N, C-alpha and C positions, 0 to 999 in steps of 0.2 A: 175353710180356715183363713183367718187373718195373717198377714205378714207380721213374722216373729219378730221380736227387739234384738234379739242376739240371734247371730250367725256362728257355727262351729263348722269347720271345714276340715275334712281330712279322712282317717281311715273307722270304719267300721268291721268289726269282725269278732270271730268267738273266741276266747281266749279258755283254752281246755285245759282244765287246772287239775293236777296230780289227787288222785282222792289217796294218795298214801304221803303224808308230808314227811320229810326227812330223808325221801330216797331220791338218789341220782337219776337223770333221766330215763338209762336203761333198766332200770330195778322198779319202775312205776308199771304197775298191773296194772290200771284201768283211770281213766280220765273223765272229768265231767264238765261240758262243755258250756261255758257261761257269755253270753252277750258283752262285747267291751270294745273296745278302740277308745282312746282319750277323748278327742273329740265328740263324737257318740256319747260316752259319758258323761262331759260336761252339761252336753243338751240335754238330756235325761233329769239331769241333777237340777238342772236351771228349773225345767219345769214343773218337778216335784218342790223345789222351793216357794213356786208362785211367779216366776219369767217366764215368759215366752219365747222358746228358742227355736231353730231350724238348724236341719242337719244337711251338708253339702256334703258329696262323695260319690264313690263308685262301688257295687257290688255285682256279683255274677248272677248269670240266670240262673240259679240254682236254688235248692233248697233251703241252703244256709243263708242266702243272700234274702230270697222272701220272706223268712222267720224274720231277720234282723230289721228289714222294712218294716213288716206288721208288728213286730216290738214298739219301736219307735213311734208310728202310728198309734198304737194303744197308749204309749205314754203321751201322746197330744205332743210330740214334735214334729213341726213341719217339715215334710219329706219331698216337697215340691224340687229339690234341689238334688235329689238323688239319681246319677246315673246307673247305666247298666251296661256291661261287656258280653258281647255274646260269646266271647271266645276264653276270658280268665276267669276262675273260681274265687270264689271272696273268700277272705284269708281266714286260717284259720293259726293259732299260736297256742303252741305248746308250751304249761308252765307249770314249773317243779316251784314245791313249799317247802319252807324248813319248819320245823316244830313250833316256832315261832311266830308262825305266818305269814314270815316273809318270802317275797317270789323272785325266780329266775326266769328269764324266757329263754326256752331250752331250743326252740327252732322252728321249723315249717312242717314236719312230718318228711312227706315223699318231695316237696316242691321246693325251688328257689324261691329268694326273697321277691325278685323282681316277675315273678309268675301269676300274681295274684291282682284281682280286678282293680283294687284301690291304687294301685299304678296307672291306670289307665283313664283317670280321670280327666276330663276334657276340659282345656281353658275357654275353648269358644262355645262350650254350652251351659257355662255357669247363668243363672238365672240373675240379669243384672235387677229386676224388678224386685227381687228380694234384699239385695243390697240397697237400693233407693228409700228404704223405708224404714232398715233395721238401724241400730244404734251402734252396735258392737262386734267385729269380728274376731272369733276366737281361732288359733293355727297353733297345731303342733309343728313339728318340722320334720316327722319321720318320712313325708310324703317329698320332703327335697332329695331323698335320696335317688330318686328315678325321674328320669329326664320328663315324662309328659306331667305326670301330676306335680312335678317341680314348678314345670312351667305354669301350671294351674292354680300354685299358692301365690307365684308371681303377679298372676293375672286377679286375682283375687286382693290380693293389697292394692293393686291400681285402683279396682273398684271401689274398696272401702275409701282409699284417700280421696277420689272423685265423689263421692257422696257424703266425705267428712264423718267416716264412722270412726271410731276409736278400736283401736286395735292390742290385742292381747295376744303373747306369743308365749306360749308353754315349750321349754327346751326338748323334753319328753327323749333323751339321748338313749337309745337301743342301738347296740353295734349289729345286733343278728340282723337288722332291718336295713344294713348297709352292704352292698357288694364291695364297695371299698369304704371300710370305715375309714382309712387315713385320711378321705377327702371330708370326710365329717365336719371336724373341727372349723373349716376356713369356709364351708359353706353356710354353715349355722351361723358365724359369727357376722357373715355378710348380711344376714337378714335381719340382725337385731335391732338396727337402726330404726326399722319399718315399725316398731311397736312404740306404744304408749305405756304398756304393761308388759314386764317379762315374771314368768315364772318358772323357777327354778330347783332343782337338789340340791342339796347343798355337795355332794360329788360330782356335779355337773358344774357347778360353780367352781371349784378347784379344777376340772379339767377344762376348763375356758378361760379361767385369772388366775387360777393360782391363790384364790383366796375366797373365802365365805363372808366377808365383809360386805354386805350391802349397800353402804355408803360408798366403800371405796367403787364398788362397780359402777353404780350411780354417776360417779364422778366421771366415767369413761362415756358415760350417754347422754348429754345434757338435755336433749330432747323426749327421752323416757321418762315418764312420770312417775312410774313405781318399780321397785324391783323385789320380790317376794321369792326367800331363799328358803324351801322347807327342809325339815332335817328330821320326816318321821316321829317316831315317839317323842321326840324332844323339841318339838313345835316349829318355831320357824322365827326370821327376822326379817325386816324389811327395811326399804327405804322409800317413804311414799310421800312425794309432792314434798320433800324437807322435812317431814316426821321419821324421826329413826327410832328405832324400838324392835320388840321382838314377843314372842309368846311361848311359855314353855311347854306349849301342850295338855292334852287331857289325858290321863290315865284309864285306858277302858281295857278290857279281854278283847284281846285278838285273836281274831278266826282266819282270817284274809287280807291283806295288806293290798290287793289288787283294786286300782281306781282311786285310792285314798287323796292322791294327788291331786286328781281330776275332779272329786267331789269340792275338796278345798278351793277350787278357781270358780266352782261353780258358785259357791258361798261366798266367795270373794264378789265376783261380779254381780250375783244377787243384793249384796248389801252396797257395793257403792253405787249402784243404779238407785237403791233405797235412799241412802243418806245423803247422795250427790256431792257434788264440788262446789267450795272449796272444802279440801281435808285439812282437817284441824289434829292435834294429836290425840282428842278423845276418841273421833270419830275413825281415826286410822288404826287404833288399837281396838275398838270395836269391830271395824270389818274384820281385822286378823282372829280375834277370839270367836268369831261366830262361823269364819272360815275353817279354823282349826276344829269345832265341835263339827262341823259337817266331815270334815275328813276323817276323824276319829271316829265318829258314828259308822260309816261306811267300812272300817275295819271290822265291826264286831260280827259282821256276816259274811257269808261266802259270795264272791262274785261281786263286779265291779258295778253294775247298774241295778242288780236286784236287792243289793244292799242299801243304796241310798237311801237317806231319811227325808221325809217330808218335813214342812216349817214346823209343824206344831210339836214334832219331837225332837228337832234342833231345838226350840224354844224352852218345852219342858227340860231339856237336857242342861242348857245352861242355868237355870232357875235352878240347878242340883250344886252347880260348881261354884267354889270360892276363890279359883284362880282368875 
């Protein structure tokens, strides 16, 4: 397998989705595991759209880890950057759902958040050859919650800079992943200047800066080329290389919102590579429209990776829309 154009670094895991929407954690009777983890979701989403991608992370030497690696391989994601922990299990996250399909990350079963293999990602084992040939590095912030994987994130940023890669950071704030949630805000703020592009949800923008105005945030980070703020069914707003705008989102029948933001990222990066730079007002709007379509289609089925659309499905969907 040739080296991928996009590298996605972070967690791959099983989202155990409640089979009974509308119930609290204690009232759920059964769960269905779906492969997930934001960076892995993005990698799979990119490949389905036609852009080559690789995943870098750490799994356990258990059935769950083997299943996830196998899925990535079958999806044609490059897995040469996956490490394995001999002592820590592959992460599983329990996810409750509302009747409307919105989800809440409800915990990790009998484990503490720092017990899982993804926290053991080794900085000195990152495959530099992949960085040397890739164009983009996509990072979340969950692995910053743990010393070892946090150091690997920092090393990845160094390698990306060394090899002139562009970096997209997805804030992906989930308090349940942090042993000390109070430290999260400052830790996340410190990494933002490393980004060329920053994607975050509206509630994350409020948490970090007390505003959801993309242009206001962009003015604080002159080296960041694009700020993308998603708002679920309400679409998104953006400040993208001087172009300010938004998209109202697409009306679809929502089954499960897990992974919608990751699908949005995949759609955006896929279009950014296709349309290229410099970005003008029309190309910015086209990128964001496409990204919203990928995100919307992902909510129409259960599971973050299983629900991701192929490129033709996105094109067909966009042809039927008037927004």
